[in-house]
C-alpha positions in Angstrom: 5.5 -19.2 20.9 2.6 -16.9 20.0 1.2 -16.6 16.5 -0.8 -13.9 14.8 -2.7 -13.6 11.6 -1.6 -10.7 9.4 -4.0 -9.6 6.6 -3.3 -6.9 4.1 -6.5 -6.0 2.1 -5.7 -4.4 -1.2 -7.6 -3.2 -4.2 -6.8 -6.3 -6.2 -5.6 -9.0 -3.7 -5.8 -9.9 -0.1 -2.4 -11.0 1.2 -2.3 -12.9 4.4 0.1 -14.9 6.6 0.5 -16.7 9.9 3.5 -15.1 11.6 5.4 -15.9 14.8 6.8 -13.4 17.3 10.2 -13.4 15.4 8.2 -12.1 12.3 8.9 -15.5 10.6 6.1 -16.5 8.2 4.8 -19.9 9.0 2.1 -20.1 6.3 0.8 -17.6 3.7 -2.0 -17.2 1.2 -3.1 -14.6 -1.4 -6.7 -14.5 -2.6 -8.5 -12.0 -4.9 -10.3 -9.1 -3.2 -14.1 -9.4 -3.8 -15.1 -6.6 -6.1 -18.7 -7.5 -7.0 -21.9 -8.3 -5.3 -22.2 -7.4 -1.6 -18.5 -6.4 -1.3 -18.7 -5.6 2.4 -20.2 -9.0 3.3 -17.9 -10.9 0.9 -14.8 -9.2 2.4 -15.9 -10.1 5.9 -16.5 -13.7 4.8 -13.0 -13.9 3.2 -11.3 -12.5 6.3 -13.2 -14.8 8.6 -12.3 -17.8 6.5 -8.6 -16.9 6.4 -8.4 -16.6 10.2 -10.2 -20.0 10.5 -7.8 -21.7 8.1 -4.7 -20.4 10.0 -6.3 -21.4 13.3 -6.1 -25.0 12.1 -2.3 -24.7 11.9 -1.6 -22.8 15.2 -3.6 -21.1 17.9 -4.1 -17.5 16.8 -3.4 -15.0 19.6 -4.5 -11.9 17.7 -5.3 -10.6 14.2 -3.8 -7.5 12.5 -5.5 -6.2 9.4 -4.7 -3.3 7.1 -7.4 -1.7 4.8 -7.3 0.8 2.0 -9.0 4.2 1.6 -9.7 6.9 4.0 -9.4 5.0 7.3 -10.1 5.8 10.9 -7.3 3.9 12.7 -8.7 4.6 16.2 -12.1 3.0 15.6 -11.3 0.6 12.8 -13.7 2.2 10.3 -13.2 2.6 6.6 -14.6 6.1 5.9 -14.4 5.7 2.2 -12.6 3.4 -0.2 -12.9 4.5 -3.9 -11.4 1.3 -5.4 -13.6 -1.1 -3.2 -16.6 1.3 -3.4 -17.2 1.1 0.4 -18.3 3.8 2.7 -18.6 3.9 6.5 -17.5 0.3 6.8 -17.1 -0.6 10.5 -14.8 -3.5 9.7 -13.3 -4.0 13.2 -16.7 -4.1 15.0 -18.2 -6.4 12.4 -15.2 -8.8 12.5 -15.1 -9.0 16.3 -18.5 -10.7 16.1 -17.1 -13.4 13.9 -13.5 -14.0 15.0 -12.5 -15.4 18.4 -9.3 -13.4 18.8 -8.4 -9.8 19.5 -8.4 -7.7 16.3 -6.8 -4.5 15.3 -7.4 -2.8 11.9 -5.5 0.2 10.5 -4.8 2.0 7.2 -2.9 -0.1 4.7 -0.2 2.4 3.8 0.4 3.6 7.3 0.7 0.0 8.5 3.2 -0.9 5.8 5.1 2.2 6.8 5.4 0.8 10.4 7.3 -2.2 9.0 9.7 0.0 7.0 10.2 2.4 9.9 10.8 -0.3 12.5 12.8 -2.8 10.5 13.1 -1.6 6.9 14.3 1.1 4.6 13.2 4.0 6.9 14.8 2.6 10.0 16.8 5.1 12.1 15.2 8.1 10.3 13.1 10.8 11.9 11.5 12.2 8.7 10.5 9.9 5.8 7.9 9.2 3.2 6.6 5.7 2.5 4.7 5.7 -0.9 2.6 2.7 -1.8 2.2 2.2 -5.5 -0.4 -0.4 -6.3 -4.0 -0.5 -7.5 -4.3 2.8 -5.6 -1.5 5.2 -4.5 -1.1 6.8 -1.1 1.7 7.9 1.2 2.5 7.6 4.9 4.1 10.8 6.2 6.7 10.2 9.0 7.6 13.3 10.9 9.8 13.3 14.0 9.6 9.5 14.1 5.7 9.5 14.1 3.3 8.5 11.4 0.8 11.3 10.7 -2.8 10.2 10.2 -4.8 13.4 10.6 -8.1 11.5 11.3 -7.4 9.2 8.4 -7.0 11.8 5.7 -3.3 12.4 5.6 -1.1 11.2 2.8 -3.5 11.0 -0.1 -0.7 11.8 -2.6 -2.5 9.7 -5.3 -5.0 12.6 -5.7 -2.4 15.4 -6.3 -2.6 16.8 -9.9 0.5 15.7 -11.7 -0.9 16.8 -15.1 -1.8 13.3 -16.0 -3.8 12.5 -19.1 -6.7 10.5 -17.6 -9.7 10.9 -15.3 -9.4 9.5 -11.8 -11.9 7.4 -9.9 -12.2 10.2 -7.4 -13.9 12.4 -10.1 -11.0 14.7 -10.8 -8.7 14.8 -13.8 -4.9 14.4 -13.9 -4.4 12.7 -10.5 -1.2 10.7 -9.8 -3.3 7.5 -9.2 -4.8 7.9 -12.7 -1.3 8.1 -14.2 0.9 5.7 -12.2 -1.1 3.1 -10.4 -0.8 -0.5 -11.6 -4.4 -0.3 -12.9 -3.6 3.0 -14.7 -0.5 1.7 -16.4 -2.5 -1.3 -17.7 -5.3 0.9 -18.9 -2.9 3.3 -20.7 -1.1 0.4 -22.4 -4.5 -1.0 -23.5 -5.5 2.4 -24.9 -2.4 2.8 -27.0 -1.8 -0.8 -28.1 -5.5 -1.7 -28.4 -4.7 -4.9 -26.5 -6.8 -5.6 -23.5 -5.9 -7.6 -20.4 -2.2 -6.9 -20.3 -1.0 -6.8 -16.6 1.5 -4.4 -15.2 3.9 -7.2 -14.7 3.7 -8.1 -18.4 4.1 -4.4 -19.4 7.2 -4.2 -17.3 8.6 -7.3 -19.1 7.8 -5.5 -22.4 9.7 -2.4 -21.1 12.8 -4.6 -20.5 12.4 -6.0 -24.0 12.4 -2.5 -25.5 8.7 -2.4 -26.6 8.2 1.2 -27.7 4.5 1.5 -26.5 5.3 -0.1 -23.1 8.3 2.2 -22.7 6.2 5.3 -23.5 3.5 4.3 -21.0 6.2 3.5 -18.3 8.0 6.8 -18.9 4.8 8.8 -18.4 4.0 6.8 -15.2 7.5 7.3 -13.7 7.5 11.0 -14.5 4.2 11.4 -12.7 5.7 9.6 -9.6 8.8 11.8 -9.8 6.6 14.9 -9.9 4.7 13.7 -6.8 7.9 13.0 -5.0 9.2 16.5 -5.9 6.1 18.0 -4.3 6.6 15.9 -1.1 10.3 16.8 -0.9 9.5 20.5 -1.3 6.9 20.5 1.4 8.2 17.9 3.9 12.0 17.6 3.3 12.2 13.8 4.1 15.5 12.1 4.7 14.3 9.1 2.5 11.4 8.3 0.2 10.6 4.6 0.3 8.7 3.1 -2.7 6.6 0.1 -1.9 3.4 -1.6 -3.1 3.1 -3.9 -6.1 4.9 -1.6 -8.4 8.1 -1.9 -6.3 8.5 -5.4 -7.8 9.8 -3.5 -10.9 12.9 -2.6 -8.8 15.5 -0.7 -10.8 12.9 0.1 -13.5 11.0 2.1 -10.9 13.8 3.3 -8.7 16.2 4.7 -11.4 13.7 7.0 -13.3 12.2 8.4 -10.1 15.6 9.1 -8.7 16.7 10.7 -11.9 13.6 12.9 -12.0 14.4 14.2 -8.6 18.1 14.8 -9.5 17.0 16.8 -12.5 14.2 18.8 -10.9 15.3 19.7 -7.4 17.3 22.9 -6.8 17.4 24.3 -3.3 15.5 21.4 -1.7 17.1 18.8 0.6 17.7 15.8 -1.6 16.5 12.6 0.0 17.6 9.1 -0.6 15.1 7.2 -2.7 14.9 3.5 -1.8 12.8 0.5 -2.5 10.8 -0.9 0.4 12.9 -3.4 2.3 9.9 -5.8 2.6 8.8 -5.0 -1.0 5.1 -5.7 -1.6 5.0 -7.7 1.7 5.5 -4.6 3.9 1.8 -4.5 4.5 1.6 -8.0 5.9 4.7 -7.5 8.1 3.2 -4.3 9.4 0.0 -6.1 10.2 1.9 -8.6 12.2 3.7 -5.9 14.1 0.5 -4.1 15.1 -1.1 -7.5 16.1 1.8 -8.2 18.5 1.6 -4.7 19.8 -2.1 -5.3 20.5 -1.1 -8.4 22.5 1.5 -6.5 24.6 -1.0 -3.8 25.3 -3.5 -6.3 26.6 -0.9 -7.9 28.9 -0.2 -4.6 30.7 
């Protein structure tokens, strides 16, 4: 049996797992993403240590990594990551000098979309959208069964203006990411409630309890996601929109308002199914395992 290490680097956490060829998780670990000091060096150290830890359990045949931001999949280079404040980060080349196993690195959302396209909510579709809703927001555009990258710049739906109330880290105002990311939801709640440090998970619990401030914040965030989906539907006519990322853990509290927004707003457009990611917030890790095994198969040819 061959084993790969799958590592999904996010704006808040690094999710990782040791996975066998049947996509069964043997071991897993989540650590905070380094966000201070020499971020580049600290991320490289964290990834190196994770691979070393898993290598003590089983021999690692390859490593699949996903990374946020504008990402060059072909060369494994992070062109720009606003949340990690990294630019021109040659992560693949730098890690190859540290890890004694073949490495492949791709964009986080497009990698998660691979998992949903092959074995998840977008399976058996030709045209779909996978939207990742986490610390950042981006989409993978699937057309005619292929994921569009456009040199790493495709799918930045998080920076479409949805008439949001807050400034975005990209420097613009009104972006989806500044309205509906997990970080944005926490900031909006803190602003209205004057209570700092409340997580999105806690805000979701307050929504379920009927807290009026939490419900207002959540309603605004869901409306912004619905507006972004309306734009995607109008332009691309997907068969399905798959909602993933950390916010997908909210399940019906995410799915129902977004679906209702589209039901109310669409007229002539083709109406897609709206579904939660089959793999939930673990889609990125599963996608990393898939590309790691594909790397092995390619090397065997």
